[in-house]
N, C-alpha and C positions, 0 to 999 in steps of 0.2 A: 687400416685393414681392409684387401679387395673383396669385394660380393661375396669373390666365389668363394676367400681364402670365409672370409665369416660363415655363411653356408655351409659345410662340414663342417665346420670349427662345432656349432649347433647341433647338427646331428649324430653330433659324436655325446658330444653330452649329453643332448633328449635318447638318447641312445644306452648310456655306463648311469644313468634313470633311471629310465627303463629297466633293468638288469638287473640294478637294485630298488626296486621300491618293489616291482608285479614278480619277475622272473620269464624268459619268454617262453624256459621249459614250463613248467610251472604253469601256465600260458597253453600253451595249446593244449598239454596234456585236455587242462578245463575245459576246452572247446570241444573239443568228445575226435576228433580226427586232425591228425597234425599235420604239418606244414608238411613236412616227406613227405608222407600216405598224398594230399593232394600232389604235392606235387611230382609226382611218379605216375595219379591218373592224368595231371594237364602233359606232360613230359609223353604219356605214354601219343592221346591226341590229337599232341603235335608233329605228330611225326606222322598217325596216321592219315590229318586233313594238311598239312604238310603248313604252319601253323608260323609263325613270326613274330615274333616282339611288335606291337603293332602300336611301332612310330613311324614318324615320317617329318620329312624337313619342319620347320615353321613352329612347331607342338606336337603331346600326346594323340593318337586316336585309341579311340571304344568301338572297335568294332564287336554289334550284336550280335556277327553270326553264328556266337555259343555261350556257351558258359562262362568264358574264361571272360570276355569282353561284360562283361555283365562285375565280372570283379574285381575286373579291370580299375571298370565303375563306382564298386563301391571303394577299393583302394582310392577310386583321387577325392572320395568325398570327404574319408575322414583320415589324409592329407593335410587335410580343409580345416579337419575340428583340432586335430588337435598342434594343428600347429598354433589353434585363438586359443586353443586350454594352458599348450607352454606359455607364453607369451601374457594371459592374462593371472599364473598364476605365479610365476618368474615378477611375476612386481604387479599387488591386486593393487583395485584400488586404493585410495589411505581411507572409508569410510565402513566400506565390506568391515565385517560382527567377525569374530576369530568362525564361526563356525558357514560363513559364506566360506574363508580364506580356507575354512580343510577341504567342503566340497571342490572349490574349485583345484586343490590337490588331486583329493580319491580322483576328479572327471577324468584330470590331462595324464592319469594311467590309467585307464580303460583306452582312451582315445588312440595315446601311443601301441598298445596293446591290441588293439584294433586294424592299427597301420599297419603293423609290422608283420602280421597274421598274412593278413593278406598279401605284404613283401615277400617270404619266404614260399607260400602260397603259390603265386603262381613265377618263380621263380626267373628266371630268360624271359618269362612272358611278360610280367611289370611293366609297365608304365616305368619312365623315370620320374622326380621328385620335382613337382610341379611349387611356383613359386606362386606366392599370392603376392596380394594389393592386403591389407589393414590402413588404409590410410581411412576411410569413412570412417572406423569406430575409431573414439577417447575411452582410449584405455586408463586414458584418470578418472573416470566418472561412472561409478556407480552400475546410475541407468544404463546408462548406451551397453558395457558387455553386459549387462543382467539382460536386456536387449537384444543384442544381435546373437548372447547365445541360445536365446527361444527362440528366433530365427533357428541360428542352422541346426538347435536339436528338430524340430519339427520340423524342418527342411528334409533334416538325414532318415523321421518319421516316413514320413513321402517316398522316399526315396526307395526304400525298402520295401517297403509294398510294394508302390508299382512296378520290383522290377519283381520282383518273388512269381509273377506267372514267367517269366521269360525263363526263368531255372530248372536246366531242367535234369542237373544234378538228385538225390535223391538229400549228400549227401553237405555239397548246394545250400540245397533248401534247409536244410536242420543247421549249417551255421548258420546263415541269413538270419531266422526267425529268434537264433542265441544272441544277437548284439541289438538287430531291431526292440529287442524288448528292452536293452539294453537302455538304448539310446530311449525309450518313449521312458523307462525309471527319470534319465535325465531331463528329456523333457518336463515329466510336472513337477520336477524338484521346484526346477529354474520357475517358471507357471509361477511355486508356492509362492515363492521367494517375491516377485512384482511384485502379487496381491495376492492373498492370502485365501486356498482354495476353489481357484481356481483351475488346476490341477487335471478336472475333465472333463476343460470343456471344446465342447466340439463343435457346437453352434462358432468360435470366431476359427477355427480353422477346414471349412466349408470350401475360404480360395485352397488351400490342398489336396483338395477331395473330401476331409471328412463326411458323413453326415449322420448330425446329430439322432435324429428320429430309427436306424435303423443299428447304431449304434459303433457303425464303425468308424474308423481315426482315417487320418488322410495318408493317400495313396496319387500320388504320380506319376507319371513317365518319363523315361529320363531327360530327355529334348525340353520337357518344361524346369526340371530338378537342374541343368547346365546352367538355363537362362534365367534361373538366380541368382544362385551359386560363381559364377561368371563374374558380378561383381568384383571380385575375393581372388580370383585368380586372372592370373598375369598371362600365365602359358594360355597357348594356345590352344582351345581341345578338341578336336576332327572324331565325328563322330559317322562313325557306316555303318548300312545292314539295321538302322532301325528300324 
């Protein structure tokens, strides 16, 4: 089977899984602002400002001149997380407990929901599907999977927190807050799976911008986040107006 055919098949399987288990409509209602509403706002802004689909030859472009650049940034990271968790949930390490398998089944649905929400909300302004590279991850090893999950979740939290100040629209900011809090729940749980009681260890997150003395979680600027995430993304990501 050719790579593009395999990717299309995987995307269809993920969408079917998402529709059956979470339900696209129910998630959009839960989010507090339907994708259709956000897409209408996006369409108006694109018309007024001449906004075009941020893509260029050789990869995807994240244009941080406005909120849609930030939304596409979040969409890119959610694509990465969703791809990782779908792969783990479909074939978890043999040493995973029943509880761990159930957790990774649940978290994949969260990440697929996040990914599909941003895709629908951005509509024609969305970047394309990213090609991931998980060659450095041993998916048969529980320690490798858990370490990667922790890295992705911690990075995701720092990404949302670091980009929050760039969001001008209150609706988008509220949605980002709802999503980052879910990512933080994931991060705390994974940390406890690795070492019980470390769920709130901010000292280990200082490299990501956390401040334990002030009780503040991690926060990184997009360029720093993408530098770390780039290890797992084959698609070239171009960043402008940062």
